[in-house]
N, C-alpha and C positions, 0 to 999 in steps of 0.2 A: 779589943781589936788590935791586931798586930799591924806592923808597918807594911806588910805585904798584902793584907786583905783590902785596904782602902783603895789601891789602884785597880783592883779587879772589879769591885762593885761599881765604880764610876762608869766604865764602858757599858756595862749591862743596863744601867739606867738610861744612858743616851740612846741605846738601841731600842728600848721599850718606848721612849719618847718619840723616836722617829717612826716607829711602827704605828703608834697612836695617831701621830700627825698624818701619816699616809692614809690611815683608815678614815680619819675625819675628812681628808681631802677627797677620797673616793666617794664618801657619802655625799659630800657637797656637790661633787661633779655629777653623781647620779641624780641628786635632787634637781640640779640645774637642767640636766638632760630631760628628766621627766617633765619639769615645768615647761621647757621649750617645746617638747612634743605635744603636751597638753594645749599650750598656747597655739601651736600650729594647727591642731585639730579644731580648736575653737574658731580660729581665723577661717579655716576651710569651711566649717559649718556655716559661719556667717556669710561667707561668699556665696555658698549654695543657697542659703535662705534669701539673700539679696537677689540672686538670679531668678529664684522661684517667684519672689515678690514682683520682680520686674515683668516676668512672664504673665503672672496673674493680672497685673495692672493692664498689660496689653490686651489680654483676653477680656477683661472687664470692659475696656474701652470699645473693643470690637462688639461685644455683646450689647453694650449700651446703644451702639449705632444700629445693630440689627433690631433691637427692641424698638428703637425709634421708627425704623422702617416698618416693622410689623404693626406698630400702632397706627402709622399712616395708612397702611393697607386695610387694617381693621376698620378704620374710620370710613374708608372708601366702600368697604363691604357693607357697613351699616347704612350708608347712603343708598347703595344699590338695593339692599333689602327693603328699605323704606320705599324706594321707587317700585320694586316688585310687589310689595304689599298693596300699593295703590293700584298697580296694574291688575293684581289679583282681584281686588274688589270690583274693578271695572269688568274683568273677565267673568266673575261670578254673576254680575248683573246681566251681562250678555248671554251667559249660559242659561240662566233662568228664563230669559226671553226665548232662547232657542228651544229649551225643553217644552215650553208652552206651545211653540209652533210645531215641534216634533210630535207632541201628543195629538194635536189636531191632524197632522199629516198621517200618523199611524191609524187614526180612526178612519180617515178617508181611504188609506191603503187597505184597511181591513174590509171595508165595504167593496172596494174594487177587487180585492183578492177573492172575496166570496163570489162576486159576479164572474170573475175569470175562471175560478175553479168550477163553477157550475157550467160555464161554457166549455171548459176543457173536458169535463166528464161527458157532456153531451156530444162533443166531437168524437171522443173515444168510443162512446156507445154507437154513434152512427157508423164509425169505421168497423166496429164489430158486427153491426147489422149487415154491412156489405159482405163481410166474410161469411156470415150465415147464409146469405143469398147465394153466394158462389158455391157453398157446400151443397145446398139444395139443388142448384142447377146441375152441378157435376153428377150428383147421384141420380136425379130424375131424368135428365136428358141424355147424359153420356154413360150412365151406369158405371161411373168411375168411383168405386168405394174408397180407394186409396186417396184420390184427390180430395174427396169430400172429408175424409178423416184428417187430412193435412190442414184443410181450411178450418175445421172445428178446433184443432189444436192451436192454430194461430189466434182464433177468437178467444180461447181459454187463456192464453198467455196475455192478451191485451186486457182482458177483464181483471187479471190478477194484479196489474199495475194500478188499477183504480182504487182498490181497497174500499169498495162501496158495499155496505151490508145489504142494501136493497137489491143488489144484483146476485145474491146468494142462490136464489131459485133458478136464475138464468144459468149460472155456472154449473149448478147441479144437473140441469136438463142437458147442457152441452156435454158434460162428462158422461151421462147415461147414453146419449146418442153416439158419442165417440166410441164407447165400449161396444155398443151394438154393431157399429161398422167394423171394428176390429175382430168381432166374433164371426163375421161372414167367412164361409169357406173360401180359401185362397187357391186359385188355379195358376200354376206356373206356365203361363202362356208362352213365354219365350222357349222354355224347354220342350213343350209340346210341339211348337212350330218347328223347332230344330229336329225333333224326332220324325215328324212327318216329312220334312225335307230330306232326311237321311233315307227314309223308305222310298221316296220318289226317285232319289238318285240310284238306289240299289234295285229298283223294280226291273230294269232291263236285264240284270244278272240272275234274277230268280228263274229256276228251271220250270218250263211249262210241262204239262202232261202230254207225252208223245204217244202213249198207248193206253188202252183201257186198263184200269186197275184190276189186279187179280183178286178173286174172292179170298176170304180168310182161310177157307178150307184147302185152297191150292197150296198154301205155304206149309200146311201140315202133312200133305200127301207125300208118300215116299215108299221105298221098297221095304218089305217086311224084314226085320233083322234076321241074320243068319244064325241058326242054332249053334250053340257052343261046340257040339260034337260033329259038325259038318266037315266034309273032306275038303281037300285043297281046291278041287274043281268047283265045288258048290260055293265056296267063299269067293273065288274069282268071278264066277257068273253073277253073284250078288253085287260085287263091286262094280262090274260093268253096267249092270242095270241102274245103279245109283248115278253113274256118270251120264248115262243116256237120259235119265229122268231129270237131271239138272239142265241138260241141253234142250230137251223137247218136253213141252207140257201139253197134254191133251186133256181138255175139260169140256164139260157139257153145261149149257146154261139155257134157261127158258127166256131170258131177257134179251132184247135186241142189242147187238154189239154197238158200243159208242164209237162213232166215226172219229178218226184222227183229224186234228186241225190242219188246214192247209197253211203254207208259209205266210201268205198275206194276212190270214186271220190271226196268226200268232202275234204279229206286230200290232194288230188292232186290239187284242186282249191286253197287251202291255200298256198301250196308250189309254185304254179304258180304265185300267187299274190306276195309272197316273192321274187321270181325270178325277177319279173318286177321291184320291188323296188330296188333290188340289182343292176340291170342293170342301173337304173336311178342314183343311188349313184356312180357307177363306171364312168358313163358318166359325172357326175358332177365333179369328181376329175380330169378327163382328159379334161375338158372344151369342150366337144362335145355336142353342143347345139341340133343338130338334133336327135342324139341318145337319149339324155335326154328327149326331148319332146315326142318322140315316146314311150319311156318306161312309162312316166307319163300317156299318153293317153291310153296305154294298161292296166295299173293298174286301171284307172278310168272305163274302159269298164268292167273289171272283177267285180269291185264293183257294177256296175249297173246290171249286169246279175246274179251273183251268191250270192250276199249278200243282206240282208234286207235293203232296201233303207230308211225305216221309222225309223231304229234304230239310236239313237243319236250318237253313236260311229262311225257308218258308215257315217253318214252325216258330222261329223267333219273330218274324214279321207278324204272324197271326197273334202271338202272345202280346206284342206291343199294341196292336189294334184292340185286343180284348181288354187291356188295361185302360185304354182311353174311352171306351164306350160308356161307362157309367158316370163320367164326369158331368158336373152341373155347372154350365157356363153362365146361367142366369138365375142365381139364387134369389129368393124373395128379399127385397130391400126393406130395411127398417124405415120408420117415419121419423124424420129429423126436423119437423116443422115446429115442435113445441117450444124449443128455445127461441126461435125467431118470434113467435107470438108473445112470449113473456118479455122479450127485450123491447118489442114495439109498445107494449103496455107501459113499460118503464119510461120510454121516451115520451109517450103521450102525457104521462103524469108530471114530467119535469116542467118547472116554470121556464118560460122563454125569456 
């Protein structure tokens, strides 16, 4: 080693020593910083744990108070349950006694209900009997088939509410009688009365016969047709004869000529026609078939004798009267007494 190398190596060693010391110092400082940070974290965790423990202790104290309160309430509930159990036993004893009384009462009510049901059925049957009597009265005295059918329908409806098997034959008899009444021929009396009233109102306007009717041969009489080859004068003379034949009719008859009606008798004919129609309307309202047909026939005879048969109004009036003549105002009425007899037999068999 020379004298120049020794001074150069000495600074290098000092620099390395300083670098090593600095590094050690940094390591120590880093360790201290890590230890401090770790200690701070541990302190922070302990502080959090203490806070949690304090919170839990407070919650535990609160829960212990609530538990004590719940235990007190539970004890009260147990006491109440014991009281309710005793009351329930007493109630069960009372209920058993009431059930015994109720069974006795049900038995008594059953007996009373049977008696009341029997009385109700009897009352309903008596009401049905009255309806059947009304139906027979309407049919036999008033000849009112519609009113009798309505009464039978009401009786049938009342019997349906009873649901009594013993009344089956009665209900069947009522149904048969009701069907027989509905099968009777129906006459529209209001329409017939209005038709007769219309004829009465129009009687004064019907044309009377003012001259004897011409025989049928007179209508066919005429001048012989002109031949096709006739001359002008021949055709003119034939036309003149046709005009004169239309104005003047000369006929021969072996029958006496029918005299014309005077003015005063014409009014009497119209009044007599009105009277026949009034008689027919009155017989219609009274259901008198024979009188009705006789009045209609008399009115038709007056139309044929004293009114113009070729007039359209007279023809229409006669057609109306002809349609009314065959009507049956008094059809044979059915017997509706069987249901009444069966119902009275049922009433006689019922215990009073």
